[in-house]
C-alpha positions in Angstrom: 41.5 57.8 -118.4 38.8 55.6 -119.8 37.5 54.8 -116.4 37.6 58.5 -115.4 35.6 59.5 -118.5 33.1 56.7 -117.9 32.5 58.0 -114.4 31.4 61.3 -115.8 28.1 59.9 -117.1 26.3 59.8 -113.7 28.0 63.0 -112.6 26.6 64.9 -115.5 23.1 64.1 -114.3 23.5 65.8 -110.9 21.6 69.2 -110.8 24.0 72.1 -109.9 27.1 70.2 -110.9 29.1 71.6 -113.9 31.3 69.0 -115.5 34.3 70.2 -117.6 36.3 67.4 -119.1 40.0 68.2 -119.7 39.8 71.5 -117.9 43.1 73.4 -117.7 43.6 74.0 -114.0 45.8 77.1 -114.6 42.5 78.8 -115.6 41.3 78.2 -112.0 44.3 79.5 -110.1 45.5 83.0 -109.5 49.1 82.1 -110.4 47.8 80.9 -113.8 50.0 77.8 -113.5 49.1 74.1 -114.0 48.1 71.5 -116.6 44.8 69.7 -117.2 42.8 67.3 -115.1 40.6 64.5 -116.4 37.6 66.6 -115.5 36.8 69.6 -113.2 33.5 69.2 -111.3 32.1 72.5 -110.0 29.3 72.1 -107.4 27.2 75.3 -107.0 25.1 73.8 -104.2 25.7 71.7 -101.1 23.4 69.0 -102.5 25.4 68.9 -105.7 28.7 68.6 -103.8 27.4 65.9 -101.6 26.0 63.9 -104.5 29.3 64.2 -106.5 31.3 63.4 -103.4 29.4 60.2 -102.8 29.9 59.0 -106.3 33.6 59.8 -106.2 34.1 57.9 -102.9 32.5 54.9 -104.5 34.4 55.1 -107.8 37.9 54.1 -106.7 39.3 56.8 -109.1 41.9 59.4 -108.1 40.2 62.7 -107.2 40.8 65.7 -105.1 39.2 69.0 -104.1 40.1 72.6 -104.6 38.7 76.0 -103.6 39.1 79.3 -105.5 42.7 78.6 -106.4 44.3 81.7 -104.9 46.9 79.8 -102.9 47.1 76.8 -105.2 50.1 75.7 -107.3 49.2 73.0 -109.8 52.0 71.1 -111.5 52.7 71.6 -115.1 51.5 68.1 -115.8 48.2 68.8 -114.2 46.3 66.3 -112.0 45.7 62.7 -113.2 42.2 62.4 -112.0 39.0 64.3 -111.2 38.9 67.6 -109.4 35.9 68.6 -107.3 35.4 72.3 -106.6 32.8 73.5 -104.0 31.5 76.9 -105.2 28.4 77.5 -103.1 28.5 81.1 -102.0 25.5 81.9 -99.8 25.5 84.5 -97.1 22.9 85.2 -94.4 22.7 87.0 -91.1 20.8 86.5 -87.8 21.6 89.2 -85.3 25.4 89.2 -84.8 25.7 85.7 -86.3 26.7 85.4 -90.0 26.4 82.1 -91.9 28.6 81.8 -95.0 29.2 79.0 -97.5 32.7 78.0 -98.3 32.7 79.2 -101.9 31.8 82.8 -101.0 34.5 85.3 -101.8 36.2 86.5 -98.7 35.8 90.1 -99.7 32.1 89.6 -100.2 31.9 88.3 -96.7 33.7 91.4 -95.4 31.5 93.7 -97.4 28.4 91.8 -96.2 29.4 92.2 -92.5 30.3 95.9 -93.0 26.9 96.6 -94.6 25.1 94.9 -91.7 27.1 96.9 -89.2 29.0 93.9 -87.9 32.6 94.4 -86.9 35.5 91.9 -86.7 36.4 91.2 -90.4 36.9 94.7 -91.8 40.7 94.6 -91.6 40.7 91.5 -93.9 39.5 93.5 -96.8 41.4 92.8 -100.0 42.6 89.3 -99.1 41.9 87.3 -102.2 40.3 83.9 -102.1 37.3 82.0 -100.8 36.0 81.7 -97.3 36.7 77.9 -97.1 40.3 78.5 -97.9 40.5 81.4 -95.4 39.3 79.1 -92.7 41.6 76.3 -93.9 44.6 78.6 -93.6 43.3 80.9 -90.8 43.7 84.0 -93.0 44.1 87.3 -91.3 45.7 90.8 -91.6 46.2 94.0 -89.6 45.4 92.4 -86.2 42.4 90.3 -87.2 42.1 86.6 -88.2 39.1 84.7 -89.2 39.6 82.2 -86.4 38.8 84.8 -83.8 35.3 85.1 -85.2 34.5 81.4 -86.0 31.6 80.0 -84.0 31.4 76.7 -85.8 32.4 75.0 -89.1 30.5 72.3 -91.0 32.5 70.0 -93.2 32.4 66.6 -95.0 34.4 63.8 -93.6 33.9 60.8 -95.9 30.2 60.0 -95.9 29.6 62.1 -92.8 28.7 65.8 -92.2 30.6 67.0 -89.1 30.3 70.3 -87.1 33.3 71.6 -85.2 33.5 74.4 -82.7 36.3 77.0 -83.0 38.3 75.1 -80.4 38.0 71.8 -82.2 39.4 73.5 -85.4 42.7 73.9 -83.6 43.5 77.2 -85.2 47.0 78.6 -85.0 48.9 81.2 -87.0 48.0 80.3 -90.6 47.1 76.8 -89.5 44.0 74.7 -88.7 43.1 71.1 -88.3 41.9 71.1 -91.9 45.4 71.4 -93.2 46.2 68.0 -91.6 43.1 66.4 -93.1 43.2 67.2 -96.8 40.1 65.1 -97.6 37.9 67.1 -95.3 35.9 69.7 -97.3 34.6 72.7 -95.5 30.9 73.4 -96.5 30.0 76.4 -94.4 30.7 78.3 -91.2 29.0 80.5 -88.7 30.8 83.6 -87.4 30.0 85.7 -84.4 30.7 89.4 -84.9 30.1 92.5 -82.9 27.9 95.6 -83.6 29.7 98.5 -85.4 29.1 101.5 -87.5 28.6 100.5 -91.2 30.2 103.7 -92.5 33.2 103.4 -90.3 33.7 99.8 -91.1 33.4 100.4 -94.8 35.9 103.2 -94.6 38.4 101.1 -92.7 38.0 98.3 -95.3 38.4 100.8 -98.2 41.7 102.1 -96.6 43.1 98.6 -96.2 42.0 97.5 -99.6 43.8 100.5 -101.2 47.0 99.7 -99.3 46.8 96.0 -100.3 46.0 96.7 -103.9 49.0 99.0 -104.2 51.3 96.1 -103.1 49.4 93.2 -104.7 47.5 94.5 -107.7 44.3 92.4 -108.3 45.5 91.6 -111.8 48.9 90.3 -110.7 49.3 86.6 -111.1 50.4 85.8 -107.6 49.2 84.6 -104.2 50.0 87.7 -102.2 52.8 87.0 -99.7 54.3 83.7 -100.7 55.9 82.7 -97.3 54.5 82.7 -93.8 55.8 85.3 -91.4 57.8 83.9 -88.5 56.8 83.9 -84.8 59.4 85.7 -82.7 58.9 83.2 -79.8 59.9 80.3 -82.1 63.1 81.8 -83.4 66.5 80.7 -82.0 67.7 83.5 -79.6 70.8 84.2 -81.6 68.7 84.8 -84.7 66.1 86.9 -82.9 68.9 89.1 -81.6 69.7 90.3 -85.2 66.1 91.4 -85.9 65.5 95.1 -85.5 62.8 95.9 -83.0 60.9 98.1 -85.5 60.5 95.0 -87.8 58.6 93.0 -85.2 54.8 93.4 -85.4 52.4 91.6 -83.0 55.0 89.1 -82.1 55.7 88.2 -85.8 58.6 89.0 -88.1 57.8 89.4 -91.8 59.3 86.7 -93.9 60.1 89.5 -96.3 62.7 90.9 -93.9 64.7 87.7 -94.0 64.3 87.4 -97.7 65.4 91.0 -98.2 68.6 90.3 -96.2 69.5 87.5 -98.7 69.0 89.5 -101.8 65.6 88.1 -102.9 64.3 91.2 -104.6 64.4 90.9 -108.4 65.4 87.3 -108.5 63.8 85.2 -111.3 63.5 81.8 -112.7 62.1 81.9 -116.2 59.0 84.1 -116.1 58.5 83.7 -112.3 59.9 86.7 -110.5 60.3 88.2 -107.0 59.0 91.8 -107.0 61.6 94.6 -106.9 59.7 96.4 -104.2 58.6 93.4 -102.0 60.9 90.5 -101.2 58.0 88.2 -100.2 56.0 88.8 -103.4 56.6 86.2 -106.1 54.5 86.5 -109.3 54.1 85.1 -112.8 55.1 87.7 -115.3 53.2 85.7 -118.0 53.8 82.3 -119.4 55.6 81.0 -116.3 55.7 77.4 -115.2 55.1 75.6 -112.0 58.6 74.1 -112.3 60.2 77.6 -112.4 58.1 78.6 -109.4 59.2 75.6 -107.4 62.9 76.2 -108.4 62.7 79.9 -107.3 61.0 79.1 -104.0 63.7 76.4 -103.4 66.5 79.0 -104.0 64.8 81.5 -101.6 64.5 78.9 -98.9 68.1 77.8 -99.4 69.4 81.3 -99.0 67.5 82.0 -95.8 68.5 78.6 -94.4 72.2 79.2 -95.2 72.2 82.7 -93.7 69.9 82.4 -90.7 69.5 78.7 -90.1 65.8 79.0 -90.6 63.3 77.0 -92.6 60.7 79.4 -94.1 57.4 77.8 -95.1 55.2 78.6 -98.1 51.6 79.8 -97.6 50.6 78.2 -100.9 49.5 74.6 -101.3 50.7 72.3 -104.1 48.8 69.9 -106.3 49.7 67.1 -106.7 
């Protein structure tokens, strides 16, 4: 702890870097779970992030990075080190090409594209979180995914700034190369969109946002759907044979269908609960703990494994 606090002195001199000693990480996650870190470092510019990143690499201290915290579960004990958050949120457009910094809210990106008459993201309206995390997890909904529109991604790899093309990002369903390289920090991305009618795009986004908000109210302490959907082509044939045809959408089976079959709705552990109306929605009713969430997710996974022989995978990330 002494070494970590001593390291704050040079960090506090970096323009654009807010230093918050002892920050409670639950205040920076949508689930409202998690204990303190030694200090939270919030970089509002790329220059601030790179300066802080350089100091942390040289410090030898434990540290990690986070985004907007929508899909992040922090342990009740917190994180025993420094946490660096990249919050730069700039947006710009050049023709059909949009440049966005990783700390921009995904909904701001959708609205920005709609306003400029650029199609390709409008169905992602209402997905919470920041753009960096959306790229990290290849977010998508209603037939669109962010990977389809990526032209290139800039990120930090140790002391280097690297640019990857979409192909190099190795996108798959809710996956990217960035998930396998936790130390890489996405800085910005360029997306290639297509011309569209601003009014029609905005109307489509409003319709989807209303549908999403009805299922996942913005004030609900949750991460949206907690488990990834399953790809039909990857299911054992004997399991796939039990899935009704009307459940399958775009080659995927909602994890909620499997969870509903095993009685997930309404299950709870402490103040962490599965919604009565949506088997793949787990939320904090208030005052919940990360330990209770992990216990409940373990029970849900066990039930699906026992009934279907399937391992369902969380969309959320865990720290530490």
